[in-house]
C-alpha positions as CSV (number, residue, x, y, z in Angstrom):
1,M,66.9,65.7,127.6
2,I,64.2,66.5,130.1
3,G,60.9,64.9,129.4
4,I,58.1,62.4,130.2
5,V,59.3,59.1,131.4
6,S,56.1,57.7,132.2
7,Y,52.5,58.6,132.7
8,G,49.1,57.1,134.1
9,V,45.6,58.2,134.1
10,Y,42.4,57.4,136.2
11,V,38.8,58.2,135.5
12,P,36.0,57.1,137.9
13,L,33.7,54.2,136.8
14,Y,30.5,56.2,137.2
15,R,28.9,58.5,134.7
16,I,25.9,60.6,134.2
17,R,24.6,61.6,130.7
18,V,24.3,65.1,129.9
19,E,20.9,64.7,128.8
20,E,19.8,63.3,132.3
21,I,20.9,66.7,134.0
22,A,19.3,68.9,131.1
23,N,16.0,67.0,131.8
24,Q,15.9,68.3,135.7
25,W,16.0,71.8,134.5
26,G,13.5,71.9,131.7
27,E,14.0,74.4,128.9
28,N,16.9,76.2,130.4
29,G,18.6,73.0,130.9
30,A,18.1,72.0,127.1
31,S,19.6,75.4,126.1
32,I,22.6,75.1,128.1
33,K,23.3,71.4,127.0
34,A,23.1,72.4,123.2
35,G,26.0,74.3,123.1
36,L,28.4,72.3,125.1
37,M,29.4,69.2,122.8
38,V,29.6,67.0,125.8
39,A,27.5,63.8,126.0
40,E,28.3,62.5,129.5
41,K,30.6,63.2,132.3
42,S,32.5,61.2,135.1
43,V,31.3,61.0,138.7
44,P,33.5,60.0,141.6
45,D,32.1,57.1,143.6
46,L,30.9,57.8,147.3
47,D,34.6,56.9,148.5
48,E,36.6,58.6,145.9
49,D,38.0,62.0,146.0
50,T,41.0,64.1,144.7
51,A,43.5,62.1,146.8
52,T,42.4,58.6,145.9
53,M,42.3,59.3,142.2
54,A,45.8,61.0,142.4
55,V,47.2,57.8,144.0
56,E,45.6,55.7,141.2
57,A,47.1,57.8,138.7
58,A,50.5,57.9,140.4
59,R,50.5,54.0,140.6
60,A,49.8,53.6,136.9
61,A,52.7,55.9,135.9
62,I,55.0,53.9,138.2
63,R,53.7,50.6,136.9
64,R,53.8,51.8,133.3
65,A,57.8,52.1,133.2
66,N,58.5,49.8,136.2
67,L,60.1,52.4,138.2
68,D,61.2,52.4,141.8
69,P,59.2,54.9,143.8
70,Q,62.1,55.4,145.8
71,D,63.7,57.3,142.8
72,I,61.1,59.9,142.8
73,G,62.5,63.1,144.7
74,A,59.4,65.4,144.3
75,I,55.7,64.8,144.3
76,Y,53.4,67.8,143.5
77,V,49.6,67.4,143.2
78,G,47.8,70.3,141.3
79,A,43.9,70.4,142.0
80,E,41.2,72.8,143.3
81,S,39.5,70.4,145.1
82,H,42.2,69.1,147.8
83,P,40.3,67.0,150.3
84,Y,41.6,68.9,153.1
85,A,41.9,72.6,153.6
86,V,44.7,72.1,155.9
87,K,46.7,68.6,155.0
88,P,48.6,68.2,151.9
89,T,47.5,65.6,149.1
90,A,50.8,65.1,148.0
91,T,51.9,63.4,151.3
92,I,48.9,60.9,151.0
93,V,50.2,60.0,147.5
94,A,53.7,59.7,148.6
95,A,52.8,57.1,151.6
96,A,50.4,55.3,149.0
97,I,53.2,54.6,146.5
98,D,55.9,54.0,149.1
99,A,58.0,57.0,148.0
100,S,61.1,57.7,150.1
101,N,60.7,60.3,153.3
102,S,63.4,62.2,151.7
103,I,61.3,63.9,149.2
104,T,59.9,67.4,148.5
105,A,56.0,67.4,148.4
106,A,53.5,69.9,148.1
107,D,50.0,70.8,146.8
108,F,49.4,73.4,143.9
109,E,46.4,75.2,143.2
110,F,45.6,77.6,140.0
111,A,42.0,76.3,139.0
112,C,42.4,74.0,136.1
113,K,46.0,74.5,135.3
114,A,47.6,73.4,138.6
115,G,48.7,70.2,137.2
116,T,50.7,71.8,134.4
117,A,52.4,73.9,137.0
118,T,53.6,70.9,138.8
119,I,55.1,69.8,135.4
120,Q,57.0,73.0,135.3
121,S,58.3,72.6,139.0
122,C,59.4,69.1,138.4
123,M,61.5,70.2,135.2
124,G,63.2,72.8,137.3
125,L,64.6,70.4,140.0
126,V,65.5,67.7,137.3
127,A,67.4,70.3,135.1
128,L,69.2,71.2,138.4
129,N,70.3,67.5,139.0
130,K,68.6,67.7,142.4
131,I,66.1,64.9,141.9
132,K,66.0,61.8,139.4
133,Y,62.5,62.0,138.9
134,G,59.6,64.3,139.5
135,L,56.0,63.2,139.8
136,A,53.5,65.8,138.4
137,I,49.8,65.2,139.1
138,G,46.7,66.8,138.0
139,A,43.6,65.6,139.8
140,D,40.2,67.0,140.7
141,A,36.7,66.0,141.8
142,S,35.1,69.3,140.8
143,Q,31.5,70.6,142.4
144,A,28.9,72.6,140.8
145,S,25.5,73.9,142.3
146,P,22.5,72.3,141.0
147,G,21.3,73.8,137.8
148,D,24.3,75.9,137.1
149,A,25.8,75.7,133.8
150,L,29.0,74.1,135.4
151,E,26.9,71.2,136.5
152,Y,26.6,69.8,133.0
153,T,30.4,69.6,132.6
154,A,32.2,69.5,135.9
155,A,33.6,66.0,136.3
156,A,36.5,63.9,138.0
157,G,39.7,62.3,137.0
158,S,43.4,62.3,137.0
159,A,46.6,62.1,135.3
160,A,50.2,61.8,136.5
161,F,53.5,62.3,134.7
162,V,56.9,61.2,135.5
163,I,59.4,63.9,134.8
164,G,63.2,63.0,134.3
165,Q,66.1,62.8,132.1
166,D,66.6,59.0,132.1
167,R,64.6,57.0,129.6
168,V,62.5,59.6,128.4
169,V,59.5,58.9,126.0
170,A,58.5,62.3,125.1
171,E,61.0,65.2,125.4
172,I,59.8,68.5,126.4
173,E,61.3,70.7,123.9
174,D,60.1,74.0,125.5
175,F,57.2,75.7,127.3
176,A,55.8,79.1,127.4
177,S,53.1,80.8,130.0
178,F,50.7,83.6,129.8
179,T,49.0,84.9,133.1
180,T,46.9,87.7,134.1
181,D,44.6,88.6,137.1
182,T,41.2,88.0,135.3
183,P,38.4,87.1,137.9
184,D,36.3,84.6,135.5
185,F,35.9,82.0,138.2
186,W,36.1,81.7,141.9
187,R,35.2,80.2,145.2
188,R,35.4,81.9,148.6
189,D,36.6,79.8,151.6
190,L,33.6,77.8,153.1
191,Q,31.8,78.1,150.1
192,K,30.6,74.8,148.7
193,Y,30.2,75.7,145.3
194,P,32.1,77.9,142.8
195,S,30.9,81.2,141.1
196,H,31.8,82.5,137.6
197,S,31.3,85.3,135.1
198,G,29.3,83.4,132.7
199,R,30.3,84.2,129.2
200,F,33.0,86.3,130.5
201,T,34.8,83.2,130.9
202,G,35.2,82.7,127.1
203,E,36.9,85.7,125.2
204,P,38.9,87.6,128.0
205,A,39.7,84.5,130.0
206,Y,40.0,81.2,128.3
207,F,40.5,82.3,124.7
208,R,43.1,85.2,125.5
209,H,45.2,83.0,127.8
210,T,45.0,79.9,125.7
211,I,45.9,81.7,122.3
212,S,48.6,83.9,124.0
213,A,50.4,81.2,125.7
214,T,50.5,79.0,122.5
215,K,51.4,81.9,120.2
216,A,54.3,82.5,122.8
217,L,55.5,79.1,122.6
218,L,55.4,79.0,118.7
219,E,57.3,82.2,118.6
220,K,59.7,80.8,121.2
221,T,60.5,77.5,119.4
222,G,60.0,78.7,115.9
223,L,57.5,76.1,115.4
224,Q,54.3,76.3,113.3
225,P,51.0,74.6,113.7
226,A,51.5,72.1,110.9
227,D,54.8,71.1,112.9
228,F,52.6,69.3,115.2
229,D,51.1,65.9,114.7
230,F,48.7,66.6,117.8
231,A,47.2,69.3,119.6
232,V,45.6,69.3,123.1
233,F,43.9,72.4,124.7
234,H,42.2,72.7,128.1
235,Q,38.8,71.3,127.6
236,P,35.7,72.9,129.5
237,N,33.8,71.9,126.9
238,G,33.7,70.5,123.4
239,K,33.3,73.8,121.6
240,F,36.2,75.9,123.2
241,P,39.1,73.8,122.6
242,L,38.1,73.4,118.7
243,K,37.6,77.2,118.4
244,A,40.8,77.9,120.0
245,A,42.6,75.3,117.8
246,K,41.1,76.9,114.7
247,S,41.9,80.5,115.5
248,L,45.5,79.3,115.9
249,G,45.9,77.4,112.6
250,F,45.5,73.9,114.1
251,T,42.9,71.6,112.3
252,S,40.5,69.6,113.9
253,A,42.2,66.4,113.1
254,Q,45.0,67.5,115.1
255,V,42.8,67.9,118.2
256,K,40.6,64.8,117.9
257,T,42.8,62.3,119.5
258,G,43.2,64.3,122.9
259,L,39.7,65.7,122.9
260,M,38.2,63.6,125.9
261,V,35.8,66.2,127.3
262,T,33.0,64.5,125.1
263,N,32.9,61.4,127.2
264,F,34.5,62.4,130.5
265,G,33.2,66.1,130.9
266,N,35.8,68.8,132.2
267,T,38.1,67.1,134.6
268,Y,39.6,70.4,135.6
269,S,43.5,70.1,136.6
270,A,43.5,66.8,134.8
271,A,41.6,67.7,131.6
272,S,44.6,68.8,129.3
273,M,46.9,66.2,130.9
274,I,44.4,63.4,130.3
275,G,44.2,64.6,126.8
276,L,48.0,64.4,126.6
277,A,47.9,60.8,127.8
278,A,45.4,60.0,125.3
279,V,47.6,61.2,122.6
280,L,50.7,59.4,124.1
281,D,48.7,56.2,124.0
282,K,48.7,56.4,120.3
283,A,51.8,58.4,119.3
284,S,54.7,57.2,117.3
285,P,58.4,58.0,117.5
286,S,59.4,61.8,116.1
287,Q,55.8,62.9,116.3
288,R,55.2,66.5,117.9
289,I,52.3,67.3,120.6
290,L,51.5,70.7,121.6
291,M,49.7,70.9,124.9
292,T,48.0,74.2,126.3
293,S,46.3,74.2,129.8
294,F,44.0,76.9,131.2
295,G,43.3,77.8,134.7
296,S,40.6,80.5,135.6
297,G,42.1,83.3,137.5
298,A,43.7,83.4,134.9
299,G,46.8,81.6,133.1
300,S,47.8,79.0,130.4
301,D,50.8,76.8,130.2
302,S,51.7,75.7,126.7
303,F,54.4,72.9,126.1
304,A,56.0,71.3,122.9
305,F,56.7,67.5,123.2
306,R,58.6,65.4,120.8
307,V,58.1,61.7,121.1
308,T,61.2,59.2,121.4
309,D,61.8,56.0,120.0
310,L,61.2,54.6,123.7
311,I,57.4,55.4,123.5
312,G,56.3,51.7,122.5
313,E,58.2,50.4,125.3
314,V,55.5,51.9,127.7
315,Q,52.2,52.3,125.9
316,E,50.9,48.8,126.6
317,K,52.2,48.7,130.4
318,A,49.2,50.1,132.1
319,M,45.8,51.2,131.4
320,K,45.3,53.4,128.4
321,V,42.8,56.2,128.4
322,E,40.8,54.2,125.9
323,H,40.0,51.8,128.8
324,F,38.2,54.2,130.7
325,L,36.2,55.4,127.8
326,S,34.6,52.0,127.7
327,S,34.4,51.2,131.4
328,K,31.7,52.6,132.9
329,K,28.2,52.8,134.8
330,Y,25.5,55.2,134.6
331,L,23.8,57.2,137.1
332,D,20.4,58.7,137.2
333,Y,20.2,62.2,138.6
334,A,19.2,61.2,142.1
335,A,22.0,58.8,142.4
336,Y,24.5,61.3,140.9
337,A,23.3,64.0,143.4
338,K,24.0,61.6,146.3
339,H,27.5,60.9,144.9
340,Q,28.1,64.6,144.4
341,G,27.1,65.4,148.0
342,K,24.1,67.4,146.7
343,I,22.0,65.3,148.9
344,R,23.0,64.8,152.4
345,M,22.0,62.3,154.7
């Protein structure tokens, strides 16, 4: 049995209401806000970035299951906002958690699905018995050009999952992926803000890949939507995951528990992983969870998890996602712009 041994989440304290952003851009802002189903989003503090958030999630994952960091044999961090162009985030995490020097570590990048790609890589090493545990992290401190549609949802957060075969709390029954060269979202080197193809990011990008990967998983496992108690999809806004779920035969009730975008915004590489953590916080033994990520460019990874009898031993041992829902401070647009580096001193 290979699966999740532990998990941890971190979301910054600061928030900005989407209405506050919309008010800065007049009628166009109100029009964009109306279709998002997002109330507010997280904003990193002035001293927070992808590395610091990855560290916080990793520490929470280790604490939750009382693990020895020396037992971790691989650390992979998926993000599209690594703080260094040439300098790995994964080594910073390794040092911060006091991991062994005899580890493999690397940074992954695939837009918003880089985090789930790290889970797959850890699974491979664990399956080969080359490592005891692998630490798979999705983290991002995303940026968006002022006034762009992305500004209303681009947020910050991180999630870390320890993958192993010992004391598994959620077995990974199987996974499937779907990938194409679909340029719906990109950022050239040295450009501060990303570009996107507007509505093109919907049907040929998000929906095609999310639905195709999920269908491939269902066919591979022989499972049906009704066999799952929970379903988590990548969450660029509140509308897309609900639409994808409905088209696949999942209900809004199955999606509700893991739908965190309304209060956190789109945390990019951490989005589907934070949703999964929110579900694990409340899941019971034998329940099944489906998670499907999406990354522009474009691809999706879909997983089937089955919760084990050990889940109750870890749920209360570290901060739950609901803690970050209630612990927050609001910024006005000027303070938000400063925090995001849109205003430089």
